[in-house]
Backbone as CSV, one residue per row, in Angstrom:
resi,resn,N_x,N_y,N_z,CA_x,CA_y,CA_z,C_x,C_y,C_z
1,MET,0.850,-1.188,0.000,0.000,0.000,0.000,0.890,1.243,0.000
2,LEU,0.409,2.251,-0.693,1.127,3.519,-0.813,0.325,4.620,-0.135
3,LYS,1.018,5.581,0.402,0.365,6.709,1.054,0.054,7.792,0.018
4,LEU,-1.192,8.231,-0.005,-1.648,9.328,-0.864,-2.435,10.271,0.032
5,GLY,-1.773,11.323,0.490,-2.418,12.193,1.479,-2.670,11.403,2.740
6,LYS,-3.909,11.379,3.199,-4.248,10.620,4.414,-4.743,9.207,4.088
7,HIS,-4.704,8.824,2.814,-5.222,7.524,2.382,-4.097,6.537,2.081
8,LYS,-4.409,5.261,2.183,-3.520,4.199,1.730,-4.168,3.578,0.506
9,VAL,-3.402,3.520,-0.581,-3.954,3.046,-1.849,-2.984,2.102,-2.542
10,LYS,-3.495,1.396,-3.538,-2.642,0.588,-4.405,-3.111,0.762,-5.839
11,LEU,-2.163,0.578,-6.767,-2.485,0.676,-8.184,-3.184,-0.588,-8.644
12,ILE,-4.146,-0.435,-9.541,-4.776,-1.568,-10.209,-4.623,-1.348,-11.710
13,PHE,-4.341,-2.418,-12.423,-4.112,-2.350,-13.864,-5.162,-3.171,-14.594
14,ASP,-5.587,-2.656,-15.734,-6.555,-3.348,-16.577,-6.392,-2.778,-17.990
15,THR,-7.283,-3.146,-18.884,-7.274,-2.563,-20.221,-8.644,-1.953,-20.500
16,TYR,-8.637,-0.892,-21.290,-9.889,-0.298,-21.726,-10.509,-1.189,-22.792
17,LYS,-11.815,-1.343,-22.763,-12.510,-2.162,-23.757,-12.391,-1.539,-25.154
18,PHE,-12.438,-0.218,-25.234,-12.335,0.505,-26.499,-10.864,0.843,-26.740
19,GLY,-10.218,0.125,-27.627,-8.833,0.398,-27.970,-7.798,-0.431,-27.238
20,ASN,-8.207,-1.140,-26.182,-7.311,-2.013,-25.410,-6.123,-1.296,-24.783
21,GLY,-6.219,0.005,-24.549,-5.143,0.747,-23.897,-5.045,0.413,-22.422
22,LEU,-3.958,0.813,-21.812,-3.709,0.546,-20.394,-4.592,1.418,-19.510
23,TYR,-5.335,0.769,-18.610,-6.098,1.463,-17.574,-5.344,1.325,-16.267
24,VAL,-5.199,2.437,-15.541,-4.597,2.412,-14.208,-5.531,3.153,-13.274
25,GLY,-5.879,2.484,-12.199,-6.747,3.084,-11.188,-6.161,2.888,-9.809
26,LEU,-6.905,3.338,-8.818,-6.492,3.209,-7.422,-7.587,2.517,-6.624
27,GLU,-7.166,1.639,-5.723,-8.054,1.027,-4.733,-7.574,1.446,-3.359
28,ASP,-8.510,1.574,-2.431,-8.117,1.898,-1.064,-7.747,0.621,-0.313
29,GLU,-7.390,0.763,0.945,-6.919,-0.375,1.737,-7.992,-1.440,1.964
30,ASN,-9.258,-1.102,1.698,-10.353,-2.066,1.842,-10.705,-2.735,0.514
31,GLY,-9.927,-2.441,-0.534,-10.201,-3.011,-1.845,-11.310,-2.301,-2.592
32,GLU,-11.700,-1.126,-2.107,-12.760,-0.338,-2.743,-12.157,0.614,-3.772
33,PHE,-12.931,0.904,-4.811,-12.507,1.863,-5.818,-12.210,3.200,-5.152
34,PHE,-11.062,3.819,-5.519,-10.689,5.125,-4.982,-10.730,6.199,-6.073
35,ASP,-10.052,5.948,-7.209,-10.049,6.923,-8.303,-9.433,6.303,-9.554
36,ASP,-9.709,6.924,-10.701,-9.050,6.572,-11.957,-7.814,7.441,-12.101
37,LEU,-6.692,6.860,-12.507,-5.494,7.644,-12.799,-5.412,7.981,-14.277
38,THR,-5.742,7.018,-15.125,-5.605,7.228,-16.565,-6.961,7.551,-17.195
39,THR,-6.877,8.139,-18.381,-8.057,8.476,-19.164,-7.877,7.896,-20.562
40,ASN,-8.907,7.245,-21.071,-8.863,6.683,-22.422,-9.167,7.803,-23.414
41,LEU,-8.152,8.216,-24.154,-8.312,9.320,-25.097,-8.345,8.857,-26.548
42,LEU,-8.582,7.563,-26.765,-8.619,7.044,-28.124,-9.694,7.744,-28.949
43,GLY,-10.836,8.012,-28.356,-11.916,8.696,-29.060,-11.554,10.122,-29.467
44,ALA,-10.572,10.709,-28.775,-10.099,12.060,-29.114,-8.912,12.001,-30.080
45,GLY,-8.568,10.798,-30.518,-7.500,10.641,-31.495,-6.129,10.360,-30.933
46,TYR,-6.034,10.055,-29.634,-4.743,9.782,-29.005,-4.651,8.308,-28.617
47,LEU,-3.551,7.692,-28.972,-3.296,6.304,-28.602,-1.998,6.275,-27.811
48,ALA,-2.066,5.815,-26.573,-0.884,5.761,-25.716,0.042,4.630,-26.157
49,ASN,1.319,4.790,-25.905,2.312,3.757,-26.179,2.131,2.582,-25.216
50,ILE,2.816,1.484,-25.490,2.746,0.287,-24.641,3.224,0.634,-23.230
51,ASP,2.542,0.120,-22.224,2.825,0.361,-20.802,2.604,1.813,-20.405
52,CYS,1.879,2.571,-21.224,1.658,3.994,-20.965,0.170,4.301,-20.864
53,GLY,-0.119,5.368,-20.143,-1.482,5.870,-20.053,-1.453,7.374,-19.900
54,PHE,-2.576,8.024,-20.209,-2.671,9.471,-20.088,-3.238,9.846,-18.724
55,VAL,-2.493,10.701,-18.004,-2.882,11.151,-16.667,-3.094,12.660,-16.725
56,GLN,-4.213,13.109,-16.164,-4.534,14.537,-16.188,-3.486,15.327,-15.422
57,GLU,-3.038,16.421,-16.025,-2.074,17.296,-15.376,-2.774,18.190,-14.359
58,GLY,-2.029,18.596,-13.337,-2.565,19.490,-12.308,-3.283,18.715,-11.222
59,SER,-4.039,19.431,-10.443,-4.723,18.857,-9.283,-6.049,18.218,-9.683
60,VAL,-6.238,16.973,-9.262,-7.490,16.248,-9.462,-7.989,15.863,-8.077
61,TRP,-9.121,16.419,-7.657,-9.651,16.182,-6.316,-8.600,16.486,-5.247
62,GLY,-7.769,17.491,-5.500,-6.760,17.894,-4.529,-5.476,17.092,-4.595
63,ASN,-5.363,16.169,-5.538,-4.162,15.339,-5.677,-3.471,15.631,-7.004
64,ASP,-2.166,15.832,-6.955,-1.388,15.961,-8.182,-0.823,14.573,-8.457
65,TYR,-1.568,13.797,-9.234,-1.202,12.394,-9.453,0.121,12.236,-10.193
66,ILE,0.437,13.133,-11.109,1.696,13.006,-11.849,2.875,13.131,-10.903
67,LYS,2.866,14.142,-10.055,3.952,14.306,-9.077,4.017,13.102,-8.143
68,TRP,2.874,12.610,-7.717,2.817,11.470,-6.805,3.381,10.215,-7.472
69,LEU,3.015,9.972,-8.730,3.528,8.806,-9.455,5.042,8.880,-9.615
70,GLU,5.551,10.059,-9.986,6.988,10.224,-10.176,7.739,10.102,-8.851
71,LYS,7.230,10.728,-7.811,7.878,10.691,-6.486,8.000,9.266,-5.960
72,ASN,6.998,8.441,-6.242,6.983,7.064,-5.746,7.598,6.066,-6.729
73,GLY,8.165,6.553,-7.838,8.812,5.682,-8.809,7.861,4.744,-9.531
74,LEU,6.599,5.143,-9.664,5.573,4.294,-10.281,5.418,4.539,-11.772
75,ALA,5.788,5.738,-12.213,5.662,6.103,-13.631,6.524,7.329,-13.895
76,LYS,6.833,7.519,-15.182,7.558,8.725,-15.570,6.982,9.250,-16.876
77,ARG,7.124,10.552,-17.077,6.600,11.201,-18.277,7.367,10.722,-19.518
78,THR,6.634,10.553,-20.610,7.271,10.204,-21.881,7.606,11.452,-22.690
79,GLY,6.995,12.565,-22.343,7.159,13.798,-23.113,5.986,14.061,-24.047
80,ASN,5.138,13.050,-24.259,3.944,13.231,-25.089,2.824,13.836,-24.255
81,VAL,2.077,14.744,-24.871,0.970,15.421,-24.196,-0.258,15.348,-25.092
82,ALA,-1.425,15.178,-24.471,-2.692,15.153,-25.193,-3.615,16.207,-24.603
83,ARG,-4.490,16.720,-25.428,-5.474,17.699,-24.964,-6.866,17.209,-25.347
84,SER,-7.775,17.321,-24.397,-9.157,16.952,-24.640,-10.037,17.836,-23.762
85,GLY,-10.989,18.502,-24.378,-11.821,19.431,-23.614,-10.961,20.535,-23.029
86,PHE,-11.140,20.811,-21.751,-10.364,21.838,-21.070,-9.135,21.275,-20.375
87,ASN,-8.871,19.989,-20.530,-7.797,19.339,-19.788,-6.607,18.985,-20.660
88,THR,-5.448,18.915,-20.012,-4.213,18.470,-20.634,-3.772,17.212,-19.908
89,TYR,-3.309,16.232,-20.665,-2.921,14.941,-20.117,-1.487,14.618,-20.514
90,ALA,-0.713,14.188,-19.543,0.662,13.750,-19.828,0.644,12.243,-20.030
91,GLU,1.351,11.786,-21.056,1.501,10.347,-21.231,2.555,9.885,-20.226
92,MET,2.209,8.882,-19.432,3.089,8.361,-18.390,3.399,6.897,-18.691
93,LYS,4.675,6.525,-18.585,5.094,5.123,-18.730,5.102,4.523,-17.340
94,PHE,4.279,3.503,-17.124,4.123,2.896,-15.803,5.085,1.740,-15.607
95,VAL,5.514,1.579,-14.373,6.308,0.421,-13.968,5.288,-0.663,-13.623
96,LEU,5.220,-1.701,-14.435,4.175,-2.715,-14.277,4.603,-3.903,-13.433
97,GLU,5.822,-3.926,-12.971,6.308,-5.079,-12.187,6.004,-4.917,-10.726
């Protein structure tokens, strides 16, 4: 379990049904859904690289997930950026082991 603010969470990995891209979410210490980390942007014309997903930049519900992922060695930026609606998403390469 990893500390995220006052919560203990763990990463969960799956694939999106549309496009088969990498889905990364968070579960709390009770195994309950906590939040989505990645966003499927295939419908907006973006396809993430293998082992990568798009994570919204800035604060989401008071959490800066990109900084948290990098600080904990869970993912790093690839340098690719996507835009959809009013949001900007950084492509992150996740450590899947």
